[in-house]
NUKOLTI-645366 format. One record per residue (C-alpha): residue in one letter; chain; z, x, y. Coordinates in nm, 4 decimals, decimal comma. Each point is the difference from the previous one (the first is absolute). Layout:
! residues N
   r   c          w          u          v
   A   A          Z          X          Y
...
***
This chain:
! residues 72
   r   c          w          u          v
   M   A     1,7205     2,9182     1,4871
   C   A     0,1754    -0,0776     0,3295
   F   A     0,3733    -0,0142     0,0448
   E   A     0,1961    -0,1507     0,2831
   P   A     0,2066     0,2574     0,1913
   W   A     0,3273    -0,1590    -0,1151
   I   A    -0,1012     0,0489    -0,3648
   L   A    -0,0655     0,3692     0,0594
   G   A     0,3327     0,0257     0,1816
   A   A     0,1846    -0,1625    -0,2900
   L   A    -0,1632     0,2372    -0,2492
   D   A     0,0960     0,2959     0,2168
   E   A     0,3565    -0,1288     0,0410
   E   A     0,0584    -0,0073    -0,3761
   G   A    -0,1391     0,3489    -0,0505
   Y   A    -0,3302    -0,0874    -0,1658
   N   A    -0,1735     0,2478     0,2310
   G   A     0,2472     0,2745    -0,0823
   I   A     0,3696     0,0565     0,0548
   R   A     0,0783     0,1221     0,3511
   D   A     0,3127     0,1215     0,1768
   E   A     0,0894    -0,3521     0,1095
   H   A    -0,0010    -0,1184    -0,3614
   L   A     0,2170     0,2899    -0,1123
   S   A     0,2402    -0,0575     0,2868
   R   A     0,0409    -0,3714    -0,0764
   V   A     0,0581     0,0597    -0,3716
   A   A     0,2481     0,2816     0,0721
   K   A     0,1916    -0,2293     0,2359
   E   A     0,0316    -0,2625    -0,2749
   I   A     0,1119     0,2585    -0,2564
   K   A     0,2610     0,1427     0,2377
   A   A     0,1248    -0,3503     0,0831
   S   A     0,0693    -0,0584    -0,3707
   G   A     0,2624     0,2748     0,0032
   A   A    -0,1230     0,1324    -0,3328
   T   A     0,0385     0,3684    -0,0777
   Y   A    -0,2679    -0,0071    -0,2699
   V   A    -0,3438    -0,1580     0,0349
   D   A    -0,1429    -0,1455    -0,3179
   T   A    -0,3239    -0,1907    -0,0426
   A   A     0,1627    -0,3408     0,0458
   L   A     0,1640     0,1015     0,3290
   F   A    -0,3244     0,1580     0,1220
   K   A    -0,1968    -0,3169    -0,0742
   R   A     0,2633    -0,2252     0,1631
   A   A    -0,0042     0,2205     0,3098
   C   A    -0,3791    -0,0122     0,0130
   Y   A    -0,0122    -0,3773    -0,0308
   S   A     0,2729    -0,0373     0,2633
   A   A    -0,1982     0,2263     0,2312
   G   A    -0,3220    -0,1920    -0,0649
   V   A    -0,1756     0,2880    -0,1739
   N   A    -0,1609    -0,0318    -0,3414
   P   A     0,1682     0,2621    -0,2240
   D   A    -0,3154     0,0291    -0,2111
   N   A    -0,1774     0,1591     0,2970
   F   A     0,2251     0,3085    -0,0086
   T   A    -0,1331     0,3142    -0,1614
   Q   A     0,2333     0,2596    -0,1501
   A   A    -0,0638     0,2131     0,3081
   D   A     0,1154    -0,2899     0,2206
   I   A     0,3195    -0,0406    -0,2039
   D   A     0,0661     0,3750     0,0120
   R   A    -0,0472    -0,0025     0,3780
   L   A     0,2314    -0,3008     0,0343
   A   A     0,2737     0,1852    -0,1884
   R   A    -0,0572     0,3309     0,1758
   E   A    -0,0428    -0,1104     0,3604
   Y   A     0,1602    -0,3410     0,0362
   L   A     0,2926    -0,0160    -0,2425
   K   A     0,1721     0,3336     0,0677
***
């Protein structure tokens, strides 16, 4: 199966090939912009969608890293 480069780029952009630093950074920026002091699932998902990252692509390790390295 062949994919056009833009399709592969779009898959990468949404985190289907794994969550990278750029994804974590964008989601953290959205969470911080909300002004919330507590991050629940709804806020996390809204931040992901606003950042253009599919929240279903996050593993627990990704979420832990987001909290530990990007939201402190």
